Structures are given as C-alpha cells and as structure tokens.
C-alpha positions in Angstrom: 18.7 10.9 -6.9 16.4 11.5 -4.4 12.9 12.9 -5.5 11.5 15.3 -3.0 8.0 15.9 -1.6 6.5 19.1 -1.5 7.3 19.8 2.0 10.7 18.4 2.1 11.8 21.8 0.2 13.6 22.9 3.0 15.5 19.2 3.7 16.0 19.4 -0.1 17.9 22.5 0.2 20.5 21.3 3.4 21.0 18.2 1.8 21.7 19.6 -1.7 24.3 22.3 -0.5 25.6 19.4 1.6 26.2 17.0 -1.9 27.8 20.8 -3.5 30.7 20.4 -1.4 31.7 16.9 -1.7 31.1 17.2 -5.4 33.8 20.6 -5.5 36.0 18.5 -3.4 35.9 15.5 -5.6 37.2 18.3 -7.9 39.8 19.8 -5.9 42.0 17.9 -3.8 42.8 20.3 -1.7 39.6 21.4 -0.6 39.3 19.9 3.2 35.0 20.0 3.7 34.5 16.9 5.7 33.4 19.0 9.0 31.1 21.3 6.8 29.5 18.5 5.0 29.1 16.6 8.4 27.9 19.9 9.8 25.1 19.7 6.9 24.7 16.0 7.1 23.1 16.9 11.3 21.0 19.4 10.2 19.1 17.5 7.6 19.6 14.7 10.0 17.5 16.6 12.4 15.6 18.7 10.3 13.9 15.0 8.6 13.1 14.0 12.6 11.0 16.9 13.2 9.3 16.8 9.5 8.0 13.6 10.4 7.3 13.8 14.0 3.6 14.6 13.5 3.2 14.0 10.3 -0.1 16.1 9.2 -2.6 13.3 7.4 -2.7 15.6 4.1 0.9 14.8 4.5 1.2 11.7 4.7 -0.8 11.0 1.8 2.3 12.6 0.0 4.4 9.9 2.1 2.0 6.9 0.3 2.4 8.5 -3.6 5.8 9.0 -3.3 6.8 7.5 -6.5 9.8 5.5 -5.0 8.2 3.9 -2.7 8.2 -0.3 -3.0 5.4 -1.3 -4.8 4.2 -4.9 -5.5 6.1 -6.2 -7.9 9.3 -5.1 -5.1 7.5 -7.1 -2.4 6.9 -10.2 -4.1 10.9 -10.0 -5.3 11.9 -9.7 -2.4 9.6 -12.1 -0.2 8.3 -14.2 -2.2 10.3 -17.4 -4.2 9.2 -19.8 -7.0 6.7 -17.1 -7.6 4.5 -18.0 -11.2 2.2 -15.7 -12.2 -0.8 -16.0 -13.3 -2.5 -14.1 -16.0 -6.6 -13.7 -17.2 -9.9 -13.3 -16.2 -11.1 -16.1 -18.1 -13.6 -14.4 -19.9 -12.1 -10.9 -21.3 -8.4 -9.5 -21.1 -5.4 -9.8 -18.2 -5.2 -6.5 -16.2 -2.0 -5.5 -15.7 -2.4 -3.4 -12.6 -3.4 -6.2 -11.0 -0.3 -8.8 -10.8 -0.9 -13.0 -8.7 0.1 -15.9 -9.0 1.3 -19.3 -6.9 4.5 -18.8 -4.5 6.1 -19.2 -1.8 5.9 -17.7 1.8 8.7 -18.4 4.0 8.6 -21.9 2.5 5.3 -22.4 2.6 2.4 -22.4 -0.2 0.6 -19.2 -0.4 -1.5 -17.2 -2.9 -0.3 -13.3 -3.7 -2.5 -10.7 -5.2 -1.4 -7.1 -5.8 -1.9 -4.4 -7.5 1.2 -2.8 -9.2 1.8 0.8 -10.1 4.5 0.5 -12.1 7.8 2.5 -11.2 8.6 5.0 -14.5 6.2 6.1 -17.3 6.2 3.4 -19.7 5.3 1.1 -16.6 3.0 2.7 -14.8 1.2 3.8 -18.0 1.0 -0.1 -18.7 -0.8 -1.1 -15.2 -2.5 1.9 -15.6 -1.2 3.6 -12.4 -2.4 0.7 -10.4 -6.4 1.7 -11.0 -7.7 -2.2 -12.1 -11.0 -2.9 -14.6 -13.3 -5.6 -14.0 -11.1 -7.8 -15.5 -8.4 -7.4 -12.5 -10.8 -8.2 -10.0 -11.6 -10.7 -12.1 -8.5 -12.4 -11.9 -8.4 -11.9 -8.6 -11.8 -14.1 -8.1 -10.1 -16.1 -10.6 -7.4 -16.5 -8.3 -8.9 -16.3 -4.7 -11.0 -19.3 -5.4 -7.9 -21.3 -6.5 -6.0 -20.8 -2.9 -9.5 -22.5 -1.2 -9.7 -25.2 -3.4 -6.5 -25.8 -2.9 -6.1 -24.8 0.9 -3.6 -21.8 0.3 -3.5 -19.1 2.1 -3.8 -15.5 0.2 -1.8 -12.6 0.5 -2.7 -9.4 -1.1 -1.3 -6.2 -1.1 -3.1 -2.7 -2.0 -1.9 0.1 -3.4 -4.4 2.0 -5.8 -5.9 5.0 -6.1 -8.8 3.0 -6.8 -10.9 1.1 -9.4 -10.1 2.6 -13.2 -13.9 4.6 -13.6 -13.3 4.6 -17.2 -16.3 4.3 -19.5 -15.7 0.7 -20.9 -14.5 -0.7 -17.3 -18.3 0.1 -16.3 -20.1 -0.7 -19.3 -17.7 -4.3 -18.2 -19.4 -4.7 -15.1 -16.9 -2.5 -12.8 -18.9 -3.1 -9.4 -20.1 -6.0 -9.9 -16.6 -7.0 -10.5 -15.4 -5.0 -6.9 -18.4 -7.1 -5.0 -17.7 -10.3 -6.0 -13.7 -9.8 -4.9 -15.5 -8.7 -1.8 -17.7 -11.3 -2.2 -14.7 -14.4 -2.2 -12.5 -12.7 0.1 -15.7 -13.4 2.9 -16.3 -17.1 1.6 -13.0 -18.6 1.2 -12.3 -21.3 4.0 -8.1 -20.0 4.0 -6.5 -17.2 6.2 -6.0 -14.2 4.4 -3.7 -12.0 5.9 -3.7 -8.1 3.6 -1.3 -5.5 4.5 -1.8 -1.5 3.1 1.5 -0.3 1.3 0.6 2.8 0.2 -2.6 3.7 -0.6 -5.6 2.4 -0.6 -8.6 4.0 -2.1 -12.6 3.4 -2.2 -14.1 -0.2 -3.1 -11.1 -1.0 -5.3 -9.1 -1.9 -1.8 -11.9 -2.9 0.1 -11.9 -5.8 -2.5 -8.6 -7.6 -2.1 -8.5 -6.1 1.5 -11.9 -7.8 3.1 -9.5 -10.1 4.9 -8.1 -11.8 8.8 -6.2 -9.7 9.1 -5.0 -6.5 7.4 -2.4 -4.2 8.4 -1.3 -0.7 6.9 2.6 0.5 6.8 3.3 3.3 8.9 2.3 6.0 6.3 -0.2 4.3 3.9 -2.9 5.7 3.7 -7.0 3.6 3.5 -10.0 5.9 2.5 -13.3 5.3 0.8 -12.3 8.3 -1.2 -9.0 10.6 -2.3 -9.2 13.6 -0.7 -9.2 16.0 -3.6 -12.3 13.8 -4.2 -14.4 14.3 -1.6 -13.0 17.8 -1.3 -14.6 18.3 -4.9 -18.3 16.6 -3.6 -18.4 18.5 -0.3 -16.4 22.2 -1.4 -16.7 22.8 -4.5 -13.1 23.1 -4.6 -10.1 20.4 -5.2 -8.0 22.5 -2.7 -9.5 21.9 0.0 -7.8 18.4 0.0 -5.8 19.3 3.7 -9.1 19.2 5.6 -10.7 16.3 3.6 -7.4 14.2 4.8 -8.3 15.5 8.1 -12.1 14.4 8.1 -11.6 11.5 6.2 -9.1 9.9 9.5 -7.8 8.1 6.9 -4.4 7.2 8.6 -2.9 4.2 10.5 -3.8 5.6 13.2 -6.9 6.7 13.2 -8.0 3.2 11.2 -6.5 1.2 14.1 -8.4 2.9 16.5 -11.8 2.2 14.4 -10.7 -1.0 14.3 -10.2 -0.8 10.2 -6.5 -3.2 10.4 -5.2 -4.6 13.3 -1.5 -3.3 13.2 0.7 -0.7 12.1 4.1 -1.4 10.2 6.8 0.8 11.4 8.3 3.2 8.7 11.9 4.5 8.5 12.2 7.9 9.2 11.8 9.9 6.0 9.2 7.0 4.6 10.0 3.8 3.1 11.0 5.1 -0.5 14.0 5.9 1.8 15.5 2.6 3.1 12.8 -0.1 0.1 14.6 -3.1 1.5 14.3 -2.0 5.6 10.7 -1.4 4.7 10.0 -4.6 2.8 11.6 -6.6 5.4 9.5 -5.1 8.2 6.4 -6.3 6.2 7.4 -9.5 5.3 7.6 -9.9 9.2 4.5 -8.7 9.7 2.4 -11.2 6.9 4.5 -14.2 8.8 2.7 -13.1 12.5 -0.4 -12.7 10.7 -0.6 -16.2 9.1 1.3 -17.3 13.1 -2.2 -16.7 14.3 -4.2 -18.2 11.9 -2.7 -21.2 11.2 -4.7 -23.6 13.9 -8.1 -21.8 12.7 -9.9 -24.4 9.9 -12.1 -23.1 7.5 -15.6 -22.4 9.2 -13.5 -20.0 12.1 -11.8 -18.3 9.4 -14.5 -17.3 7.8 -16.7 -16.5 10.9 -13.7 -14.4 11.8 -13.9 -12.5 8.8 -17.0 -11.3 8.9 -17.1 -10.8 12.9 -14.1 -8.8 11.9 -16.2 -7.0 9.0 -18.9 -6.5 11.6 -17.0 -5.4 14.4 -15.7 -2.2 12.1 -16.3 1.4 13.8 -17.2 -0.7 17.1 -14.3 0.4 19.0 -13.5 4.0 17.7 -17.7 4.5 18.2 -17.8 3.7 21.9 -14.5 5.5 23.0 
C-alpha cells in the first residue's frame, strides 16, 4: 500500500477512488467500471505530474525522507555482487547505522560504505534511523584505509539526518570520529565516489561524501542542518521549516550550481519510491560513469583532484 506525503493527499483521494471502483467490480462481475477507473487514472497521472513539476525545497525534504524510498541495503543487494560485510571499529563496537564491506561492482572489486536507516520499526531502531555513532565512523575509517591499502575504489551511499547527538556518542568522541573519516576520505589514493540517495545531513554526511565525484538523486537533500533545526535556531520556531529549507539551498539543483555536487540523477515521476528498481539502475549507471572518469588517474592525481574539488566549492555560484 502506497504511503502518501502530506502534499500528495489530493492524489491519494483520486487513486483511492479508482481502487474502490475496481474493488466493487471484483465483487460484482456485472459492473463495468473500466472507463471510470481509466479516467481517474488519467486524472491521477496528470496531478502527479503537476505536483512534481516544481517541488519546493521543503517538499523535496519530505520526498527524500519517504519511508518507502530505497535505502543503502537495497542498492547493495541490487548493484553489487559477492558483498562481504565487515563489522566493528576494532575498538568499541559495531554500529549498525553504517554498513560496508568488500564487494564487486561491474565485476570490479570495490569497497562500499553507506548509512542504513532501516525499512520498518524494528530495523529502524536497530540501525538507529541511520544516525551513526563514533564507532560507525571509525568503522568507515578502517574500511577506507583497507581500500587504500589494496587499491580498491570506494563507493559511499549517503542517507542520514546527521550523526547521532547522544551523550554516549559525544563521550566517545563523535566530532573527532567524523573528522577522522573526512580526513581519511581526503588521504586515500584510490577513486572515491559518493551518491546522496536520500538525506545528507551535516558532518555525518560529509564524512562519507568527501569524494572525487559526488552525485545526488533529483529529490535528495544535502545541508549543514535540517530545516527544522535551522528554524529552531534562527526563529525559535520549528514550524518555520519551509522558510529554512528555502534559505539553506539544500536541493540537488542548488548544490550543482554551487559545485558542491557534480551531477544530478533523475528520479521516476513521483519520486524514487514509486519505481525503486528504476532508481537503483540509474544510480548504478551514475556510479559507473563517475568511476570511468577517474580510472586513468594515479593515486597522487586522485588526492589532488579531491582536495581541489573541496577548495572550489561555492566559487561557481559566488562568481555567478
């Protein structure tokens, strides 16, 4: 059953009426509702196009958070073969908000790392809703260091509201762990490509997205803070999240203009959750293209390219 977002309620009503007609027809074979249902389907399709034709930043946030949107595990299961998960930070514990390990992508050995939010209540709690603790970032550092040692490209899939801000996480060095992950991303002499598949929140996202090439799904978001958090700080009112979303310039379109990302991956009409397999295939094609762009660079060139990319962030948009 499709879960509808707040702004999709008119669409839910039309699609619900079409399904009710078909349900009635199934219980009464003499009823002919084909024309009426087809008319409702056409109306729903047009409304869907109208709703997604020009989404506001806040609506993009809602789409990026849709519970049925494909998550890290879905991409790994579909795009990678021989995936061997690696657990633990060799220091404190294994953080299930971060998953990663050795795999093959297009038959090429790689290291894949990503945030996993979970798909239902039980798994969301187990994965802490994709909010990593210090041990999650230290696990990522361990995997990236291993990738650098063995010459494996690193592919990261970013989907987090941000690093977990709990007391225990802070006591165990949350900010230091994020910084170490970002530092390792800059240091390794292998291709690093990243895709923002849902939310890219604050340093918790930057720790994985410090890459040679960064792509974003069309309706993903990437920002220093959530709109609600920004509104609470600036206006002391979380309900001003719509204004905050506008001010943060957190959409893929904004970030491409500012050279924070390198490409936008188109989503199916209605968002990634309406055609998960199509979205995953598009992400796979984008990863292939990004790796191809980097395949002829040696380690020193890759490190230089990555550092320069982050020094140049914002210059394009500021010059305009």
